[in-house]
C-alpha positions as CSV (number, residue, x, y, z in Angstrom):
1,M,-140.0,-0.4,150.1
2,Q,-139.0,2.8,148.3
3,T,-142.2,4.6,147.4
4,K,-140.8,8.0,146.4
5,H,-140.3,8.7,142.7
6,F,-139.4,11.7,140.5
7,F,-142.2,10.9,138.2
8,T,-145.8,10.5,139.2
9,D,-147.3,10.0,135.7
10,P,-146.3,6.4,134.6
11,T,-147.4,7.0,131.0
12,H,-145.2,10.1,130.6
13,L,-142.4,8.3,132.3
14,V,-142.5,5.4,129.9
15,N,-142.6,7.6,126.8
16,S,-139.8,9.8,128.1
17,A,-137.6,6.8,128.8
18,L,-138.1,5.3,125.4
19,H,-137.4,8.6,123.7
20,S,-134.1,8.9,125.6
21,L,-132.8,5.8,123.7
22,T,-132.8,7.8,120.4
23,L,-130.7,10.4,122.2
24,T,-128.0,8.0,123.3
25,N,-128.0,5.9,120.1
26,P,-128.5,7.8,116.9
27,S,-129.2,4.6,114.9
28,L,-132.5,4.2,116.6
29,A,-136.0,5.7,115.9
30,F,-139.1,5.9,118.1
31,D,-142.7,5.2,117.0
32,R,-144.3,7.0,120.0
33,P,-148.0,6.0,119.4
34,N,-147.1,2.3,119.4
35,K,-144.1,2.5,121.9
36,I,-141.8,0.9,119.3
37,I,-138.0,1.4,119.4
38,Y,-136.5,0.2,116.1
39,R,-133.3,0.4,114.1
40,R,-133.3,3.0,111.3
41,P,-133.0,1.4,107.8
42,E,-129.4,1.1,106.5
43,T,-128.3,1.4,102.9
44,N,-126.0,-1.0,101.1
45,V,-126.5,-3.7,103.7
46,E,-127.7,-7.2,102.9
47,P,-131.1,-8.0,104.5
48,K,-131.0,-10.2,107.6
49,V,-133.5,-11.9,109.9
50,S,-135.2,-9.3,112.1
51,I,-135.5,-9.9,115.9
52,I,-138.4,-8.3,117.7
53,S,-138.9,-8.5,121.4
54,G,-140.5,-6.5,124.2
55,G,-142.9,-6.6,127.1
56,G,-144.0,-4.4,130.0
57,S,-142.0,-1.4,130.9
58,G,-140.3,-1.3,134.3
59,H,-137.6,-3.8,133.3
60,E,-135.1,-1.4,131.8
61,P,-132.8,-1.6,130.0
62,A,-134.9,-4.6,128.8
63,F,-136.2,-4.6,126.2
64,A,-135.8,-1.4,124.2
65,G,-132.3,-1.0,125.6
66,F,-131.2,-4.0,123.6
67,V,-132.3,-2.6,120.2
68,G,-129.2,-2.0,118.2
69,K,-126.7,-3.6,115.9
70,G,-125.8,-7.1,117.0
71,I,-128.9,-7.7,119.2
72,L,-132.6,-6.6,118.6
73,T,-134.0,-5.0,115.5
74,A,-137.0,-3.6,117.3
75,S,-138.7,-3.7,120.7
76,V,-142.3,-3.0,121.7
77,A,-143.2,-1.6,125.1
78,G,-146.3,-1.9,127.2
79,T,-147.2,0.2,130.3
80,I,-145.4,-0.6,133.5
81,F,-145.6,-4.4,134.1
82,A,-148.2,-4.9,131.4
83,S,-147.8,-6.5,127.9
84,P,-148.1,-4.3,124.9
85,S,-151.1,-5.0,122.7
86,A,-151.0,-7.3,119.7
87,E,-151.7,-4.3,117.4
88,Q,-148.5,-2.6,118.7
89,V,-146.5,-5.7,118.0
90,R,-148.1,-6.3,114.6
91,R,-147.1,-2.8,113.6
92,A,-143.5,-3.5,114.6
93,V,-143.4,-6.7,112.6
94,M,-145.2,-5.4,109.5
95,E,-144.1,-1.7,109.4
96,R,-140.9,-1.1,111.3
97,V,-138.5,-3.8,110.3
98,E,-137.1,-5.6,107.3
99,T,-139.1,-8.8,106.6
100,S,-137.6,-10.3,103.5
101,K,-135.4,-12.8,105.4
102,G,-138.0,-13.5,108.1
103,V,-138.8,-12.3,111.6
104,L,-138.3,-13.9,115.0
105,V,-140.8,-12.6,117.5
106,I,-139.3,-13.5,120.9
107,T,-140.6,-12.6,124.4
108,M,-140.5,-13.7,128.0
109,N,-142.9,-16.5,129.1
110,Y,-145.7,-14.5,130.7
111,T,-149.3,-15.1,129.6
112,G,-150.1,-11.6,128.3
113,D,-146.8,-11.4,126.4
114,V,-147.2,-14.8,124.9
115,L,-150.7,-14.2,123.8
116,N,-150.2,-10.7,122.4
117,F,-146.9,-11.3,120.7
118,G,-148.2,-14.7,119.5
119,M,-151.3,-13.1,117.9
120,A,-149.1,-10.6,116.1
121,A,-146.9,-13.4,114.8
122,E,-150.0,-15.2,113.5
123,K,-151.1,-12.0,111.8
124,A,-147.7,-11.6,110.2
125,K,-147.8,-15.2,108.9
126,A,-151.3,-14.6,107.5
127,A,-149.8,-11.6,105.6
128,G,-147.2,-13.8,104.0
129,I,-144.2,-12.8,106.3
130,D,-142.0,-15.7,107.3
131,T,-142.4,-15.5,111.1
132,E,-141.4,-17.6,114.0
133,F,-142.5,-17.1,117.7
134,F,-140.5,-18.1,120.8
135,A,-141.1,-17.6,124.5
136,I,-138.0,-17.6,126.8
137,A,-138.4,-19.5,130.1
138,D,-135.4,-19.8,132.4
139,D,-136.6,-19.2,136.0
140,V,-136.4,-22.0,138.6
141,G,-138.0,-19.9,141.3
142,V,-141.3,-21.7,140.7
143,G,-140.6,-25.4,140.1
144,R,-142.3,-27.9,137.8
145,A,-145.0,-28.8,140.3
146,K,-146.3,-25.3,140.9
147,G,-145.5,-23.9,137.5
148,G,-147.5,-26.7,135.8
149,K,-148.5,-26.0,132.2
150,V,-147.5,-22.4,132.5
151,G,-143.8,-23.5,132.7
152,R,-140.9,-21.4,133.8
153,R,-141.0,-17.6,133.9
154,G,-138.7,-15.5,131.8
155,I,-136.1,-13.6,133.9
156,G,-132.5,-12.4,133.7
157,G,-131.1,-15.4,131.7
158,G,-133.3,-14.4,128.9
159,I,-130.9,-11.6,128.1
160,F,-128.3,-14.3,127.1
161,V,-130.9,-15.6,124.7
162,L,-131.5,-12.2,123.1
163,K,-127.8,-11.5,122.8
164,I,-127.1,-14.8,121.2
165,V,-129.9,-14.8,118.6
166,G,-129.3,-11.2,117.8
167,A,-125.6,-11.8,117.1
168,L,-126.5,-14.9,115.1
169,A,-129.0,-13.0,113.0
170,D,-126.5,-10.2,112.5
171,A,-124.0,-12.9,111.2
172,G,-126.5,-13.7,108.4
173,A,-128.0,-16.9,109.8
174,S,-131.4,-18.2,108.5
175,L,-134.6,-17.8,110.4
176,D,-134.7,-21.6,111.1
177,D,-131.2,-21.5,112.7
178,V,-132.0,-18.4,114.7
179,H,-135.2,-20.0,116.0
180,R,-133.5,-23.3,116.8
181,I,-130.7,-21.6,118.7
182,A,-133.2,-19.6,120.8
183,Q,-134.6,-23.0,121.9
184,L,-131.2,-24.5,122.4
185,T,-130.0,-21.6,124.5
186,T,-133.1,-21.5,126.7
187,D,-132.9,-25.3,127.2
188,N,-129.5,-24.8,128.7
189,I,-130.2,-21.8,131.1
190,V,-131.2,-21.8,134.7
191,S,-131.9,-18.5,136.6
192,L,-133.1,-17.5,140.0
193,G,-133.6,-14.2,141.7
194,S,-133.8,-13.1,145.3
195,S,-135.0,-9.8,146.7
196,L,-135.1,-7.9,150.0
197,E,-138.4,-6.1,149.1
198,H,-141.2,-5.8,146.7
199,V,-141.2,-2.7,144.4
200,H,-143.6,0.2,144.2
201,V,-145.0,1.3,140.8
202,P,-145.0,5.1,140.3
203,G,-148.6,6.5,140.5
204,R,-149.9,3.6,142.7
205,K,-150.9,4.0,146.3
206,V,-148.4,3.3,149.1
207,P,-149.1,-0.2,150.5
208,D,-149.9,-0.9,154.2
209,P,-146.5,-1.7,155.8
210,N,-148.1,-4.6,157.7
211,S,-149.5,-6.3,154.6
212,D,-148.0,-9.1,152.6
213,E,-146.9,-6.6,150.0
214,V,-144.0,-5.8,152.2
215,V,-141.2,-8.3,152.9
216,P,-140.3,-8.2,156.7
217,H,-137.0,-6.3,157.3
218,D,-135.0,-9.4,158.4
219,E,-136.2,-11.7,155.6
220,I,-135.3,-12.3,151.9
221,E,-137.7,-13.7,149.3
222,V,-136.0,-16.4,147.2
223,G,-137.4,-16.7,143.7
224,M,-139.4,-13.5,143.6
225,G,-140.6,-12.7,140.1
226,I,-139.9,-9.5,138.2
227,H,-143.5,-8.2,138.7
228,N,-143.5,-8.8,142.5
229,E,-144.8,-12.4,142.0
230,P,-144.0,-14.7,145.0
231,G,-141.1,-17.0,145.0
232,S,-140.5,-20.4,146.5
233,H,-140.0,-19.2,150.1
234,R,-138.6,-16.6,152.4
235,V,-135.5,-17.0,154.5
236,K,-133.5,-15.3,157.3
237,A,-130.0,-15.7,156.1
238,T,-126.6,-14.2,155.6
239,L,-125.4,-13.5,152.0
240,E,-123.3,-16.7,152.1
241,E,-126.2,-18.8,153.2
242,L,-128.5,-17.2,150.6
243,I,-126.1,-18.0,147.7
244,Q,-125.8,-21.6,149.0
245,T,-129.6,-21.9,148.8
246,M,-129.9,-20.3,145.4
247,L,-127.1,-22.4,143.9
248,R,-128.8,-25.6,145.2
249,Q,-132.0,-24.6,143.4
250,L,-130.1,-23.9,140.3
251,L,-127.7,-26.8,140.1
252,D,-128.9,-29.7,142.3
253,L,-129.4,-32.6,139.8
254,N,-131.3,-34.6,142.4
255,D,-134.0,-31.9,142.7
256,K,-136.6,-33.3,140.3
257,D,-138.7,-30.2,140.6
258,R,-136.0,-27.8,139.4
259,A,-133.2,-29.8,137.7
260,Y,-133.9,-28.2,134.3
261,V,-130.3,-28.5,132.9
262,K,-128.3,-31.7,133.1
263,Y,-124.5,-31.1,133.2
264,S,-121.3,-33.0,133.8
265,E,-117.8,-32.0,135.1
266,S,-116.6,-31.4,131.5
267,D,-119.3,-28.8,130.7
268,K,-118.5,-25.1,130.5
269,F,-120.7,-22.3,131.7
270,A,-121.2,-18.5,131.3
271,L,-122.5,-16.6,134.4
272,L,-124.7,-13.6,134.4
273,I,-125.3,-11.6,137.6
274,N,-128.2,-9.2,137.0
275,N,-129.2,-6.3,139.2
276,L,-133.0,-6.0,139.7
277,G,-132.6,-2.2,139.8
278,G,-131.9,-1.1,143.3
279,V,-128.7,-2.8,144.5
280,S,-125.6,-0.7,144.6
281,T,-122.8,-1.6,142.3
282,L,-120.6,-2.1,145.4
283,E,-123.0,-4.8,146.8
284,L,-123.6,-6.3,143.4
285,S,-119.9,-6.8,143.0
286,G,-119.7,-8.5,146.4
287,I,-122.5,-10.8,145.3
288,T,-120.7,-11.7,142.1
289,A,-117.6,-12.6,144.0
290,E,-119.5,-14.8,146.5
291,V,-121.4,-16.6,143.7
292,H,-118.1,-17.2,141.8
293,L,-116.4,-18.5,144.9
294,Q,-119.1,-21.0,145.8
295,L,-119.4,-22.2,142.2
296,E,-115.7,-23.1,142.1
297,R,-115.6,-24.5,145.6
298,D,-118.8,-26.5,145.8
299,Y,-119.6,-27.3,142.1
300,K,-116.2,-27.2,140.4
301,I,-117.6,-24.7,137.9
302,S,-115.3,-22.0,136.7
303,P,-117.4,-19.8,134.3
304,L,-115.7,-18.9,131.0
305,R,-117.5,-15.6,131.1
306,T,-118.7,-13.7,134.2
307,I,-120.9,-10.8,133.2
308,Q,-122.2,-8.4,135.9
309,G,-124.6,-5.5,135.4
310,T,-128.1,-4.2,135.1
311,F,-129.9,-6.0,132.3
312,L,-133.5,-6.9,133.3
313,T,-134.9,-5.0,136.3
314,S,-138.0,-4.8,138.4
315,L,-138.0,-1.0,138.6
316,N,-135.8,-0.3,141.6
317,G,-136.0,-3.8,143.0
318,M,-133.7,-4.5,145.9
319,G,-132.5,-7.8,144.6
320,F,-130.5,-9.7,142.0
321,S,-130.7,-12.8,139.8
322,V,-128.1,-15.4,139.0
323,S,-128.1,-17.1,135.6
324,L,-126.0,-20.0,134.4
325,L,-125.8,-20.9,130.7
326,R,-124.3,-24.3,129.8
327,L,-122.3,-23.7,126.6
328,A,-123.9,-26.4,124.5
329,D,-122.7,-27.1,120.9
330,T,-124.7,-25.1,118.4
331,G,-123.6,-27.3,115.5
332,L,-123.0,-24.2,113.4
333,G,-119.3,-24.3,113.2
334,P,-116.5,-21.7,113.9
335,G,-117.6,-18.2,114.8
336,K,-121.1,-19.3,115.9
337,S,-120.6,-21.0,119.2
338,L,-122.7,-19.7,122.1
339,L,-119.6,-18.2,123.6
340,E,-118.6,-16.5,120.4
341,L,-122.1,-15.1,120.0
342,I,-122.0,-13.7,123.5
343,D,-118.7,-12.0,122.7
344,A,-119.8,-10.7,119.4
345,P,-119.8,-6.8,119.2
346,S,-123.1,-4.9,119.5
347,E,-124.3,-1.4,119.7
348,A,-127.2,-1.8,122.2
349,V,-126.9,0.5,125.2
350,G,-128.4,-2.2,127.5
351,W,-125.5,-4.5,126.8
352,A,-123.1,-1.7,127.8
353,A,-121.3,-1.9,124.5
354,P,-119.9,1.4,123.1
355,V,-121.5,2.8,120.0
356,H,-118.9,3.0,117.2
357,T,-117.6,6.3,116.0
358,S,-118.8,5.6,112.5
359,T,-122.4,5.4,113.7
360,W,-122.2,8.8,115.3
361,E,-120.5,10.2,112.1
362,N,-123.1,8.7,109.7
363,Q,-126.3,9.9,111.5
364,S,-129.4,9.7,109.4
365,D,-132.9,10.9,109.6
366,A,-134.2,8.0,107.6
367,T,-137.2,6.1,109.0
368,F,-139.5,3.3,107.9
369,E,-142.5,5.3,106.7
370,S,-145.9,4.0,107.8
371,K,-147.1,1.5,105.2
372,R,-150.7,0.5,104.3
373,V,-150.8,-3.2,104.8
374,S,-153.6,-5.2,103.2
375,V,-155.7,-7.0,105.8
376,T,-157.9,-10.0,105.4
377,E,-161.2,-8.1,105.7
378,E,-160.5,-6.2,102.5
379,V,-160.7,-9.5,100.5
380,P,-164.4,-10.5,100.1
381,S,-165.5,-14.0,100.7
382,N,-168.4,-16.1,99.3
383,L,-169.6,-17.3,102.6
384,N,-172.9,-15.6,103.6
385,A,-175.0,-15.0,106.6
386,D,-178.2,-13.1,106.9
387,P,-177.2,-9.8,108.6
388,T,-180.5,-9.4,110.4
389,V,-180.4,-12.9,111.9
390,L,-176.7,-12.5,112.8
391,K,-177.4,-9.2,114.5
392,K,-180.3,-10.7,116.6
393,V,-178.3,-13.7,117.6
394,L,-175.1,-11.8,118.5
395,A,-177.0,-9.0,120.3
396,S,-178.7,-11.6,122.6
397,G,-175.4,-13.1,123.6
398,L,-173.6,-9.8,124.0
399,Q,-176.4,-8.4,126.2
400,R,-176.3,-11.4,128.4
401,M,-172.5,-11.1,128.8
402,I,-173.0,-7.4,129.7
403,D,-175.6,-8.2,132.3
404,A,-173.3,-10.7,133.9
405,E,-170.5,-8.2,134.5
406,S,-171.1,-7.6,138.2
407,L,-171.2,-11.4,138.9
408,V,-168.1,-12.0,136.8
409,T,-166.3,-9.2,138.6
410,R,-167.2,-10.6,142.0
411,F,-165.9,-14.0,141.0
412,D,-162.7,-12.6,139.6
413,T,-162.1,-10.4,142.7
414,I,-162.1,-13.6,144.8
415,V,-159.9,-15.8,142.5
416,G,-158.1,-13.3,140.2
417,D,-157.3,-9.7,139.9
418,G,-160.9,-8.4,139.4
419,D,-160.7,-7.1,135.8
420,C,-162.3,-9.9,133.9
421,G,-165.9,-8.7,134.1
422,I,-165.1,-5.1,133.1
423,G,-163.0,-6.3,130.1
424,L,-165.8,-8.6,128.8
425,K,-168.4,-5.9,129.3
426,R,-166.3,-3.3,127.5
427,G,-165.7,-5.5,124.5
428,A,-169.4,-6.6,124.4
429,E,-170.7,-3.1,124.6
430,A,-168.4,-2.0,121.8
431,I,-169.5,-4.8,119.5
432,L,-173.1,-4.1,120.3
433,S,-172.7,-0.5,119.5
434,F,-171.2,-1.4,116.1
435,L,-174.1,-3.8,115.4
436,N,-176.6,-1.0,116.2
437,D,-174.8,1.7,114.3
438,P,-176.8,2.6,111.1
439,S,-173.7,4.1,109.6
440,T,-172.0,0.7,109.5
441,P,-174.7,-1.7,108.2
442,L,-173.7,-5.4,108.1
443,T,-173.4,-7.0,104.7
444,N,-174.0,-10.7,103.7
445,D,-170.3,-11.4,103.8
446,L,-169.8,-13.3,107.0
447,V,-165.9,-13.2,107.0
448,S,-166.0,-9.4,106.5
449,T,-168.4,-9.1,109.5
450,V,-166.2,-11.3,111.7
451,N,-163.1,-9.3,110.8
452,K,-164.8,-6.0,111.8
453,I,-165.7,-7.5,115.1
454,I,-162.1,-8.7,115.5
455,S,-160.9,-5.1,115.1
456,I,-163.2,-4.0,117.8
457,V,-162.1,-6.7,120.2
458,E,-158.4,-5.9,119.6
459,N,-159.0,-2.2,120.3
460,T,-161.3,-2.5,123.3
461,M,-160.4,-5.6,125.2
462,D,-157.0,-5.7,126.9
463,G,-155.3,-8.2,129.2
464,T,-155.2,-11.9,129.0
465,S,-158.9,-12.4,128.1
466,G,-158.7,-9.8,125.3
467,A,-155.7,-11.6,123.8
468,I,-157.4,-15.0,124.0
469,Y,-160.6,-13.8,122.4
470,A,-158.6,-11.9,119.6
471,I,-156.4,-15.0,118.8
472,F,-159.5,-17.2,118.7
473,L,-161.5,-14.9,116.5
474,N,-158.6,-14.3,114.1
475,A,-158.3,-18.1,113.7
476,F,-162.0,-18.3,113.4
477,A,-162.0,-15.9,110.5
478,H,-159.3,-17.9,108.8
479,G,-161.3,-21.1,109.4
480,L,-164.4,-19.6,107.8
481,R,-162.4,-18.2,104.8
482,A,-160.9,-21.6,104.2
483,Q,-164.4,-23.0,103.6
484,S,-165.5,-20.2,101.4
485,P,-166.4,-21.5,97.9
486,P,-164.2,-20.1,95.1
487,S,-167.0,-18.6,93.0
488,E,-170.7,-18.8,93.9
489,S,-172.0,-17.6,97.2
490,Q,-173.0,-20.1,99.9
491,P,-174.8,-19.7,103.2
492,A,-172.8,-20.6,106.3
493,T,-174.3,-23.8,107.7
494,V,-173.9,-25.1,111.3
495,Q,-171.3,-27.5,110.0
496,I,-169.3,-24.7,108.5
497,W,-169.5,-22.7,111.8
498,A,-168.5,-25.9,113.7
499,R,-165.5,-26.6,111.6
500,A,-164.2,-23.0,111.8
501,L,-164.6,-23.2,115.6
502,Q,-162.6,-26.4,115.7
503,H,-159.9,-24.7,113.7
504,S,-159.9,-21.8,116.2
505,L,-159.6,-24.1,119.2
506,K,-156.6,-25.8,117.7
507,A,-154.9,-22.5,116.8
508,L,-155.5,-21.2,120.4
509,A,-153.7,-24.2,121.8
510,K,-150.5,-23.0,120.2
511,Y,-150.4,-20.0,122.6
512,T,-151.9,-21.3,125.8
513,P,-151.6,-24.8,127.2
514,A,-155.1,-24.6,128.8
515,Q,-157.1,-27.7,128.5
516,P,-160.5,-28.8,130.0
517,G,-159.8,-29.3,133.7
518,D,-157.4,-26.3,134.1
519,R,-160.2,-24.0,135.3
520,T,-160.2,-21.5,132.4
521,L,-162.6,-20.3,129.8
522,V,-161.5,-23.4,127.8
523,D,-163.7,-25.4,130.2
524,A,-166.7,-23.7,128.6
525,L,-165.4,-23.2,125.1
526,E,-164.2,-26.8,124.3
527,P,-167.5,-28.5,125.3
528,F,-169.4,-26.0,123.2
529,V,-167.3,-26.5,120.1
530,K,-167.2,-30.3,120.5
531,T,-171.0,-30.6,121.1
532,L,-171.8,-28.3,118.2
533,A,-169.6,-30.3,115.9
534,E,-171.1,-33.6,117.0
535,S,-174.8,-32.6,117.2
536,G,-175.2,-29.5,115.1
537,D,-177.5,-28.3,118.0
538,V,-176.7,-24.8,119.3
539,Q,-178.9,-25.3,122.4
540,A,-177.1,-28.6,123.3
541,A,-173.7,-27.0,122.8
542,A,-174.6,-24.0,125.0
543,K,-175.8,-26.4,127.7
544,A,-172.5,-28.3,127.5
545,A,-170.7,-25.0,128.0
546,E,-172.8,-24.3,131.0
547,E,-172.1,-27.7,132.5
548,G,-168.4,-27.2,131.8
549,T,-168.5,-23.9,133.6
550,E,-170.3,-25.4,136.6
551,A,-167.6,-28.1,136.9
552,T,-164.9,-25.4,137.3
553,K,-166.2,-24.7,140.8
554,H,-164.6,-27.9,141.9
555,M,-161.3,-27.5,140.0
556,R,-158.0,-26.4,141.4
557,P,-156.5,-23.9,139.0
558,G,-154.0,-25.2,136.5
559,L,-153.4,-21.9,134.7
560,G,-153.8,-18.1,135.2
561,R,-153.4,-15.8,138.1
562,A,-155.6,-18.1,140.3
563,V,-152.6,-20.5,140.5
564,Y,-150.8,-18.0,142.7
565,V,-153.7,-16.4,144.5
566,G,-154.2,-19.2,147.1
567,G,-157.1,-19.4,149.6
568,E,-158.7,-22.2,147.7
569,E,-160.4,-23.5,150.8
570,E,-162.6,-20.4,150.9
571,W,-163.9,-20.6,147.3
572,L,-163.3,-24.2,146.0
573,G,-166.7,-25.8,145.3
574,K,-168.5,-22.3,145.3
575,I,-166.9,-20.0,142.7
576,P,-166.7,-20.9,139.0
577,D,-163.9,-19.7,136.7
578,P,-164.9,-16.0,135.9
579,G,-163.8,-16.3,132.2
580,A,-165.7,-19.5,131.7
581,Y,-168.8,-18.0,133.3
582,G,-168.7,-14.9,131.2
583,L,-168.3,-16.9,128.0
584,S,-171.0,-19.4,129.0
585,E,-173.4,-16.5,129.5
586,F,-172.7,-15.2,126.0
587,L,-173.2,-18.7,124.5
588,T,-176.4,-19.2,126.4
589,G,-177.7,-15.9,125.0
590,L,-176.8,-17.0,121.5
591,A,-178.7,-20.3,122.0
592,E,-181.8,-18.4,123.3
593,A,-181.8,-16.2,120.2
594,V,-181.4,-19.2,117.9
595,A,-184.3,-20.9,119.6
596,R,-186.6,-17.9,118.9
597,L,-185.8,-17.8,115.2
């Protein structure tokens, strides 16, 4: 593992790398506070569908390197291997791109990205912007059985999807067609990576050379993810043997766990060989030749396009990925086949296409100026709640969640990455501080209060839990407002709260497949919402959430990081899901306060 770097400050590194794109392509601008790279506005050009992508840094040139004519309109970056926040993405959609023809928000299929980009897409829709969301999933390293509801990860083949939808949007296609072709392309891609070693993130400690963080010198990990996630297995093999193994996982139609793309002898393909960052061009070229040889020899596949380069990396990863795209019919006619869209010209440096002379000659300082966007909380509602009562009830639940931090952290250290408790505590403390601040007294307007709490959650809670809570609360505010009477004020009854919660649960399901039994916070949330709707009894609903949380002790994880952690024999039957436990504590605190009223 290479642990030496020129940069030791990862934040400075990310900002410097993003800024460099405006130096190598003058048509781009950089919103530094929000880590957004976007195309400068053009004059005398017909508006087109905007394509916004992004994700964690460390995958360069993805995703900012694909911003430019013919591919992306904007990209939003997080820190290294971490999703950007929903607020960053919202600003990209609502402030940095043309929206009159609609916006496609498209990212790779990783939980944090799906939740944060998805939440931003929902906010854009709520603001009246025609918006579609899509998550690219092309990896076969983790098959159907292990991937479960999470599905395939997004890796190198996703660059084919970005290139194709970008070219299609640039050709003037509708948002519906662009969204449909994103799905069609993804449905016809299989990708798989292999690596000699994990990667080291600048600024992090050097791992123990005898730990699992280091791949043994004579082994190769097949299917390793782009964030050091484990693959399907490790092998001791020559390059020829490795490629044979990889092509079997990609193309064996009898492998029910991984046969994602059906094909026949008449089908045509495009091939993408992607450098994960640390393989020399010499070795990568040899890998391309071997893949091409075995495709023709063993599968009678002669790719119509063979594209080799560095497109989606894992920092300086000593590995590569192979992606095969079946060139299915788009149904859009001449000029808009998948192959023609791959071949279409672009000016994104990540696609290694030259920037035209005219672009350099017509440099402009024009930018999209920051715009004030009306938000929902500025529109009053006629749904009321006594602020004194609301404060007492919320404070009780929040304090109980804060007190549970150490236990939630202990649980999450065993079955996750250890940050759940701190994230919940940070958000709860911020909301509690707001409730106790005399300079920001609560009003009777329930929707206004909920929207202020949403803003706090979005700015203080990060990671997967933060995104889930923010999506749920945004939908909850919408569910309340939908029940607000048009004229006279009305107090919020238990039935109104329950209906809004049911609406939120349904909205959340669009961005996470979690269901009761998957060992997530949904195991506490769904019983609470269901029981409250059926009985109108907050204490009974909180009890149902507690029982749902207790049941997670005996569940094998269906979603989340716990799917990959392993060691279930040590905690199964003993440790509840940390997110469910933290939420249950909050709901129990609410119920206790309601009982004292």
